[in-house]
C-alpha positions as a Python dict, from the first residue, in 0.01 Angstrom:
ca = {
    (1, 'X'): (0, 0, 0),
    (2, 'X'): (-50, 228, 298),
    (3, 'X'): (192, 24, 509),
    (4, 'X'): (459, 47, 242),
    (5, 'X'): (421, 427, 223),
    (6, 'X'): (436, 458, 601),
    (7, 'X'): (747, 242, 606),
    (8, 'X'): (915, 464, 346),
    (9, 'X'): (814, 777, 538),
    (10, 'X'): (948, 625, 858),
    (11, 'X'): (1276, 541, 689),
    (12, 'X'): (1309, 896, 559),
    (13, 'X'): (1229, 1045, 900),
    (14, 'X'): (1481, 817, 1067),
    (15, 'X'): (1744, 910, 810),
    (16, 'X'): (1683, 1282, 862),
    (17, 'X'): (1701, 1237, 1240),
    (18, 'X'): (2031, 1052, 1211),
    (19, 'X'): (2168, 1321, 978),
    (20, 'X'): (2062, 1602, 1215),
    (21, 'X'): (2216, 1415, 1505),
    (22, 'X'): (2545, 1370, 1320),
    (23, 'X'): (2558, 1737, 1222),
    (24, 'X'): (2475, 1839, 1578),
    (25, 'X'): (2756, 1625, 1713),
    (26, 'X'): (3033, 1700, 1465),
    (27, 'X'): (2954, 2025, 1277),
    (28, 'X'): (2667, 2207, 1452),
    (29, 'X'): (2767, 2538, 1291),
    (30, 'X'): (2614, 2407, 967),
    (31, 'X'): (2273, 2468, 1124),
    (32, 'X'): (2348, 2839, 1083),
    (33, 'X'): (2283, 2798, 709),
    (34, 'X'): (1916, 2728, 781),
    (35, 'X'): (1644, 2993, 819),
    (36, 'X'): (1553, 3131, 1160),
    (37, 'X'): (1413, 2994, 1390),
    (38, 'X'): (1487, 2641, 1262),
    (39, 'X'): (1860, 2720, 1275),
    (40, 'X'): (1846, 2804, 1645),
    (41, 'X'): (1602, 2525, 1735),
    (42, 'X'): (1837, 2264, 1593),
    (43, 'X'): (2139, 2436, 1744),
    (44, 'X'): (1988, 2435, 2094),
    (45, 'X'): (1846, 2081, 2073),
    (46, 'X'): (2194, 1962, 1974),
    (47, 'X'): (2338, 2109, 2291),
    (48, 'X'): (2453, 2447, 2160),
    (49, 'X'): (2470, 2737, 2404),
    (50, 'X'): (2283, 3063, 2359),
    (51, 'X'): (2358, 3291, 2203),
    (52, 'X'): (2540, 3070, 1950),
    (53, 'X'): (2845, 3296, 1933),
    (54, 'X'): (2928, 3286, 2307),
    (55, 'X'): (3184, 3065, 2482),
    (56, 'X'): (3306, 3035, 2841),
    (57, 'X'): (3628, 2856, 2746),
    (58, 'X'): (3862, 3153, 2798),
    (59, 'X'): (3765, 3175, 3165),
    (60, 'X'): (3827, 2812, 3264),
    (61, 'X'): (4055, 2787, 3567),
    (62, 'X'): (4316, 2591, 3372),
    (63, 'X'): (4303, 2839, 3081),
    (64, 'X'): (4271, 3191, 3221),
    (65, 'X'): (4631, 3213, 3343),
    (66, 'X'): (4762, 3137, 2992),
    (67, 'X'): (4653, 3474, 2855),
    (68, 'X'): (4593, 3713, 3148),
    (69, 'X'): (4833, 3928, 3350),
    (70, 'X'): (4836, 4048, 3708),
    (71, 'X'): (4626, 4363, 3728),
    (72, 'X'): (4398, 4287, 3433),
    (73, 'X'): (4046, 4428, 3467),
    (74, 'X'): (3745, 4233, 3345),
    (75, 'X'): (3441, 4452, 3282),
    (76, 'X'): (3186, 4177, 3343),
    (77, 'X'): (2871, 4385, 3333),
    (78, 'X'): (2529, 4240, 3264),
    (79, 'X'): (2396, 4240, 2909),
    (80, 'X'): (2238, 4576, 2818),
    (81, 'X'): (2345, 4716, 3153),
    (82, 'X'): (2604, 4972, 3050),
    (83, 'X'): (2877, 4735, 2930),
    (84, 'X'): (3015, 4943, 2643),
    (85, 'X'): (2987, 5258, 2852),
    (86, 'X'): (3193, 5096, 3128),
    (87, 'X'): (3452, 4962, 2882),
    (88, 'X'): (3503, 5306, 2732),
    (89, 'X'): (3496, 5478, 3070),
    (90, 'X'): (3751, 5241, 3219),
    (91, 'X'): (3971, 5309, 2916),
    (92, 'X'): (3936, 5683, 2987),
    (93, 'X'): (4042, 5620, 3345),
    (94, 'X'): (4353, 5423, 3247),
    (95, 'X'): (4458, 5699, 3004),
    (96, 'X'): (4341, 5976, 3240),
    (97, 'X'): (4141, 6123, 2953),
    (98, 'X'): (4452, 6201, 2750),
    (99, 'X'): (4358, 5991, 2445),
    (100, 'X'): (4184, 6303, 2315),
    (101, 'X'): (4118, 6185, 1960),
    (102, 'X'): (4063, 5821, 2059),
    (103, 'X'): (4363, 5707, 1858),
    (104, 'X'): (4401, 5418, 2101),
    (105, 'X'): (4031, 5332, 2071),
    (106, 'X'): (3942, 5272, 1705),
    (107, 'X'): (3666, 5030, 1805),
    (108, 'X'): (3548, 4888, 2135),
    (109, 'X'): (3630, 4530, 2033),
    (110, 'X'): (3987, 4627, 1944),
    (111, 'X'): (4097, 4815, 2256),
    (112, 'X'): (3887, 4621, 2508),
    (113, 'X'): (3863, 4263, 2370),
    (114, 'X'): (3571, 4031, 2438),
    (115, 'X'): (3694, 3673, 2500),
    (116, 'X'): (3333, 3548, 2532),
    (117, 'X'): (3276, 3617, 2162),
    (118, 'X'): (3336, 3357, 1892),
    (119, 'X'): (3426, 3554, 1579),
    (120, 'X'): (3376, 3279, 1319),
    (121, 'X'): (3123, 3007, 1246),
    (122, 'X'): (3256, 2686, 1390),
    (123, 'X'): (3525, 2882, 1571),
    (124, 'X'): (3653, 2825, 1922),
    (125, 'X'): (3842, 3023, 2183),
    (126, 'X'): (4144, 2798, 2130),
    (127, 'X'): (4167, 2854, 1754),
    (128, 'X'): (4119, 3232, 1769),
    (129, 'X'): (4318, 3304, 2085),
    (130, 'X'): (4654, 3360, 1914),
    (131, 'X'): (4502, 3598, 1658),
    (132, 'X'): (4455, 3858, 1934),
    (133, 'X'): (4835, 3893, 1915),
    (134, 'X'): (4890, 3864, 1539),
    (135, 'X'): (4593, 4038, 1373),
    (136, 'X'): (4670, 4349, 1168),
    (137, 'X'): (4396, 4610, 1137),
    (138, 'X'): (4279, 4796, 828),
    (139, 'X'): (4498, 5095, 917),
    (140, 'X'): (4807, 4873, 937),
    (141, 'X'): (4838, 4874, 1315),
    (142, 'X'): (4864, 4554, 1515),
    (143, 'X'): (4555, 4488, 1723),
    (144, 'X'): (4776, 4387, 2015),
    (145, 'X'): (4927, 4736, 2034),
    (146, 'X'): (4583, 4876, 2115),
    (147, 'X'): (4461, 4632, 2379),
    (148, 'X'): (4801, 4535, 2526),
    (149, 'X'): (4977, 4870, 2501),
    (150, 'X'): (5273, 4884, 2744),
    (151, 'X'): (5173, 5239, 2838),
    (152, 'X'): (4850, 5115, 2995),
    (153, 'X'): (4855, 5057, 3372),
    (154, 'X'): (4619, 4765, 3312),
    (155, 'X'): (4445, 4583, 3028),
    (156, 'X'): (4066, 4565, 2992),
    (157, 'X'): (3856, 4269, 2881),
    (158, 'X'): (3482, 4237, 2837),
    (159, 'X'): (3255, 3959, 2960),
    (160, 'X'): (2885, 3902, 3028),
    (161, 'X'): (2947, 3602, 3252),
    (162, 'X'): (2943, 3574, 3630),
    (163, 'X'): (3106, 3347, 3883),
    (164, 'X'): (3164, 3057, 3898),
    (165, 'X'): (3205, 3074, 3517),
    (166, 'X'): (3446, 3359, 3595),
    (167, 'X'): (3696, 3222, 3851),
    (168, 'X'): (3671, 3524, 4079),
    (169, 'X'): (3790, 3341, 4389),
    (170, 'X'): (4074, 3153, 4224),
    (171, 'X'): (4345, 3157, 4490),
    (172, 'X'): (4648, 3096, 4271),
    (173, 'X'): (4762, 3243, 3942),
    (174, 'X'): (4703, 3591, 3805),
    (175, 'X'): (4546, 3863, 4021),
    (176, 'X'): (4247, 3998, 3829),
    (177, 'X'): (3986, 4259, 3917),
    (178, 'X'): (3621, 4235, 3810),
    (179, 'X'): (3374, 4519, 3755),
    (180, 'X'): (3014, 4395, 3748),
    (181, 'X'): (2703, 4604, 3691),
    (182, 'X'): (2331, 4525, 3681),
    (183, 'X'): (2025, 4722, 3580),
    (184, 'X'): (1656, 4753, 3659),
    (185, 'X'): (1492, 4453, 3495),
    (186, 'X'): (1234, 4634, 3286),
    (187, 'X'): (1496, 4882, 3167),
    (188, 'X'): (1710, 4582, 3069),
    (189, 'X'): (1417, 4418, 2887),
    (190, 'X'): (1334, 4737, 2699),
    (191, 'X'): (1697, 4786, 2597),
    (192, 'X'): (1722, 4423, 2483),
    (193, 'X'): (1421, 4476, 2258),
    (194, 'X'): (1594, 4764, 2082),
    (195, 'X'): (1923, 4573, 2078),
    (196, 'X'): (1778, 4274, 1891),
    (197, 'X'): (1700, 4496, 1594),
    (198, 'X'): (2028, 4686, 1609),
    (199, 'X'): (2238, 4402, 1467),
    (200, 'X'): (2362, 4419, 1111),
    (201, 'X'): (2205, 4188, 856),
    (202, 'X'): (2544, 4033, 777),
    (203, 'X'): (2588, 3937, 1141),
    (204, 'X'): (2241, 3779, 1148),
    (205, 'X'): (2318, 3580, 834),
    (206, 'X'): (2635, 3453, 995),
    (207, 'X'): (2445, 3322, 1297),
    (208, 'X'): (2131, 3165, 1155),
    (209, 'X'): (1919, 3480, 1169),
    (210, 'X'): (1984, 3543, 1539),
    (211, 'X'): (1902, 3776, 1695),
    (212, 'X'): (1589, 3837, 1487),
    (213, 'X'): (1485, 4183, 1375),
    (214, 'X'): (1178, 4260, 1587),
    (215, 'X'): (1141, 4622, 1480),
    (216, 'X'): (805, 4563, 1311),
    (217, 'X'): (674, 4372, 1610),
    (218, 'X'): (797, 4643, 1842),
    (219, 'X'): (635, 4910, 1628),
    (220, 'X'): (303, 4736, 1690),
    (221, 'X'): (364, 4745, 2062),
    (222, 'X'): (416, 4371, 2102),
    (223, 'X'): (746, 4328, 2281),
    (224, 'X'): (675, 3981, 2410),
    (225, 'X'): (904, 3781, 2173),
    (226, 'X'): (1210, 3939, 2333),
    (227, 'X'): (1069, 3930, 2685),
    (228, 'X'): (992, 3562, 2647),
    (229, 'X'): (1359, 3501, 2563),
    (230, 'X'): (1476, 3670, 2883),
    (231, 'X'): (1209, 3563, 3134),
    (232, 'X'): (1328, 3288, 3373),
    (233, 'X'): (1210, 3013, 3136),
    (234, 'X'): (1369, 3172, 2826),
    (235, 'X'): (1695, 3071, 2654),
    (236, 'X'): (1871, 3391, 2760),
    (237, 'X'): (1741, 3399, 3119),
    (238, 'X'): (2086, 3344, 3267),
    (239, 'X'): (2204, 3683, 3143),
    (240, 'X'): (1973, 3863, 3385),
    (241, 'X'): (1836, 3642, 3661),
    (242, 'X'): (2138, 3418, 3702),
    (243, 'X'): (2375, 3710, 3658),
    (244, 'X'): (2234, 3903, 3956),
    (245, 'X'): (2192, 3598, 4178),
    (246, 'X'): (2553, 3497, 4121),
    (247, 'X'): (2724, 3835, 4152),
    (248, 'X'): (2523, 3922, 4464),
    (249, 'X'): (2713, 3650, 4651),
    (250, 'X'): (3043, 3810, 4552),
    (251, 'X'): (2959, 4175, 4612),
    (252, 'X'): (3192, 4204, 4913),
    (253, 'X'): (3492, 4028, 4757),
    (254, 'X'): (3797, 4260, 4748),
    (255, 'X'): (3860, 4204, 4376),
    (256, 'X'): (3497, 4274, 4282),
    (257, 'X'): (3322, 4607, 4228),
    (258, 'X'): (2948, 4551, 4188),
    (259, 'X'): (2761, 4857, 4062),
    (260, 'X'): (2403, 4935, 3965),
    (261, 'X'): (2343, 5127, 3644),
    (262, 'X'): (2088, 5355, 3811),
    (263, 'X'): (2345, 5467, 4071),
    (264, 'X'): (2607, 5534, 3804),
    (265, 'X'): (2365, 5744, 3601),
    (266, 'X'): (2262, 5944, 3908),
    (267, 'X'): (2620, 6025, 4006),
    (268, 'X'): (2856, 5972, 3714),
    (269, 'X'): (3146, 6168, 3864),
    (270, 'X'): (3125, 5989, 4197),
    (271, 'X'): (3122, 5650, 4028),
    (272, 'X'): (3409, 5739, 3794),
    (273, 'X'): (3606, 5818, 4109),
    (274, 'X'): (3496, 5487, 4263),
    (275, 'X'): (3604, 5287, 3959),
    (276, 'X'): (3935, 5474, 3941),
    (277, 'X'): (4008, 5393, 4304),
    (278, 'X'): (3916, 5028, 4247),
    (279, 'X'): (4154, 4989, 3951),
    (280, 'X'): (4431, 5181, 4127),
    (281, 'X'): (4441, 5501, 3922),
    (282, 'X'): (4478, 5835, 4101),
    (283, 'X'): (4290, 6117, 3927),
    (284, 'X'): (4331, 6476, 4037),
    (285, 'X'): (4024, 6700, 4022),
    (286, 'X'): (4098, 6827, 3671),
    (287, 'X'): (4157, 6475, 3539),
    (288, 'X'): (3840, 6351, 3708),
    (289, 'X'): (3638, 6625, 3536),
    (290, 'X'): (3787, 6541, 3195),
    (291, 'X'): (3730, 6167, 3236),
    (292, 'X'): (3374, 6222, 3362),
    (293, 'X'): (3288, 6435, 3059),
    (294, 'X'): (3433, 6175, 2823),
    (295, 'X'): (3236, 5899, 2998),
    (296, 'X'): (2909, 6086, 2938),
    (297, 'X'): (2657, 5963, 2682),
    (298, 'X'): (2673, 6287, 2481),
    (299, 'X'): (3046, 6245, 2428),
    (300, 'X'): (3013, 5874, 2349),
    (301, 'X'): (2753, 5947, 2083),
    (302, 'X'): (2994, 6190, 1917),
    (303, 'X'): (3280, 5939, 1932),
    (304, 'X'): (3080, 5650, 1779),
    (305, 'X'): (3349, 5383, 1810),
    (306, 'X'): (3109, 5120, 1938),
    (307, 'X'): (2982, 4918, 1641),
    (308, 'X'): (3193, 4612, 1726),
    (309, 'X'): (3429, 4473, 1466),
    (310, 'X'): (3505, 4100, 1461),
    (311, 'X'): (3874, 4125, 1361),
    (312, 'X'): (3948, 3757, 1427),
    (313, 'X'): (3683, 3629, 1187),
    (314, 'X'): (3786, 3371, 925),
    (315, 'X'): (3458, 3341, 732),
    (316, 'X'): (3594, 3476, 405),
    (317, 'X'): (3311, 3564, 171),
    (318, 'X'): (3060, 3593, 452),
    (319, 'X'): (3237, 3854, 663),
    (320, 'X'): (3501, 4122, 609),
    (321, 'X'): (3703, 4111, 930),
    (322, 'X'): (3850, 4455, 870),
    (323, 'X'): (3534, 4647, 785),
    (324, 'X'): (3213, 4464, 883),
    (325, 'X'): (3047, 4542, 1214),
    (326, 'X'): (2818, 4346, 1443),
    (327, 'X'): (2589, 4645, 1493),
    (328, 'X'): (2427, 4897, 1263),
    (329, 'X'): (2613, 5227, 1270),
    (330, 'X'): (2550, 5433, 1582),
    (331, 'X'): (2272, 5211, 1716),
    (332, 'X'): (2434, 5098, 2041),
    (333, 'X'): (2455, 5421, 2239),
    (334, 'X'): (2097, 5523, 2314),
    (335, 'X'): (1961, 5749, 2588),
    (336, 'X'): (2063, 5539, 2886),
    (337, 'X'): (1739, 5625, 3062),
    (338, 'X'): (1659, 5491, 3406),
    (339, 'X'): (1314, 5378, 3514),
    (340, 'X'): (1150, 5417, 3173),
    (341, 'X'): (1151, 5051, 3067),
    (342, 'X'): (801, 4968, 3190),
    (343, 'X'): (649, 5211, 2940),
    (344, 'X'): (770, 4988, 2653),
    (345, 'X'): (550, 4697, 2763),
    (346, 'X'): (186, 4616, 2819),
    (347, 'X'): (49, 4609, 3173),
    (348, 'X'): (26, 4231, 3143),
    (349, 'X'): (392, 4200, 3048),
    (350, 'X'): (502, 4431, 3330),
    (351, 'X'): (301, 4227, 3581),
    (352, 'X'): (458, 3906, 3450),
    (353, 'X'): (807, 4054, 3489),
    (354, 'X'): (745, 4179, 3845),
    (355, 'X'): (607, 3839, 3943),
    (356, 'X'): (924, 3679, 3807),
    (357, 'X'): (1134, 3924, 4014),
    (358, 'X'): (951, 3816, 4328),
    (359, 'X'): (1005, 3450, 4244),
    (360, 'X'): (1371, 3483, 4148),
    (361, 'X'): (1493, 3743, 4398),
    (362, 'X'): (1226, 3754, 4669),
    (363, 'X'): (1404, 3506, 4894),
    (364, 'X'): (1649, 3791, 4965),
    (365, 'X'): (1452, 4118, 4999),
    (366, 'X'): (1772, 4325, 4991),
    (367, 'X'): (1874, 4171, 4658),
    (368, 'X'): (1525, 4224, 4516),
    (369, 'X'): (1524, 4591, 4617),
    (370, 'X'): (1877, 4645, 4483),
    (371, 'X'): (1802, 4472, 4151),
    (372, 'X'): (1505, 4702, 4097),
    (373, 'X'): (1652, 5036, 4203),
    (374, 'X'): (2013, 5010, 4314),
    (375, 'X'): (2134, 5190, 4625),
    (376, 'X'): (2367, 5093, 4907),
    (377, 'X'): (2421, 4729, 4997),
    (378, 'X'): (2273, 4614, 5330),
}
């Protein structure tokens, strides 16, 4: 009878719901075996953070002192706001440009580790933490010798988080410096669109098809799928709107250097000098010229050490920790243009973004102006 069929259907639906709930509670990484977007929908509805390979655990106040040292520098720049550039440039500053052949920089994730990143499905900061010290690279060198080299005046770590997730005002424990950097919103949105499609297929398969390849959509001029992810109501909104709102409150803290990508691009040499002063490295004029040249986009494109290995990965059969990269070869370093992002979107999308800026930043006109174009703080 109809009632009997409905009862059976209801039983099946209830069973599936219970199964999904159990997976979400105990082994949510299993959702990554499903096709996109179902994988991410179930991940998020089960309480998973976005993106699924990020964690804040390393930065907890009761954890950060277990692995940091006095003088460590955290390059906590906004997503798609010059992060890899700043990591490499800060490395050039600490070596005063003397690592001519980049022997100490085989890959950005080796020499400037990223504690936010979970390297394996089902992994955690706690289970991968020790492998930063024990992992041996493909060339036989210990990873630790490249990020924790005793010759360095300071170590460099990457993050995309902001305070209070980063304990910037922690009064006890290790003394850490933070370099933050934001970017014009439409430039950020345009760069994110390209970035989605720059990930390797193996990385996508590891994380449930995220981020999706939107190259065909972009080719048709429809950038909205990515913009919808990063607008204030999107799952990745925190990495732009929240990032700026949070760091703005800390811009005058003595252990914080808040930069705007547009200012750095306009005056690279001046900002290299500013960063060097902030991290306590004295560069003479010749050294400053060398470091500035090596921090330039032309040099970084030639170097091409920015595809991001995941050397701590334990997903044997799915990922080769010594040779597989997060990004397609050479796709990360683009043109670094300033003020061109609006041209990648329709007039409707640009208007939607500018309205969001007014709503999110308009309560502080100085912050709104700075977020859009940079310049001196009020």
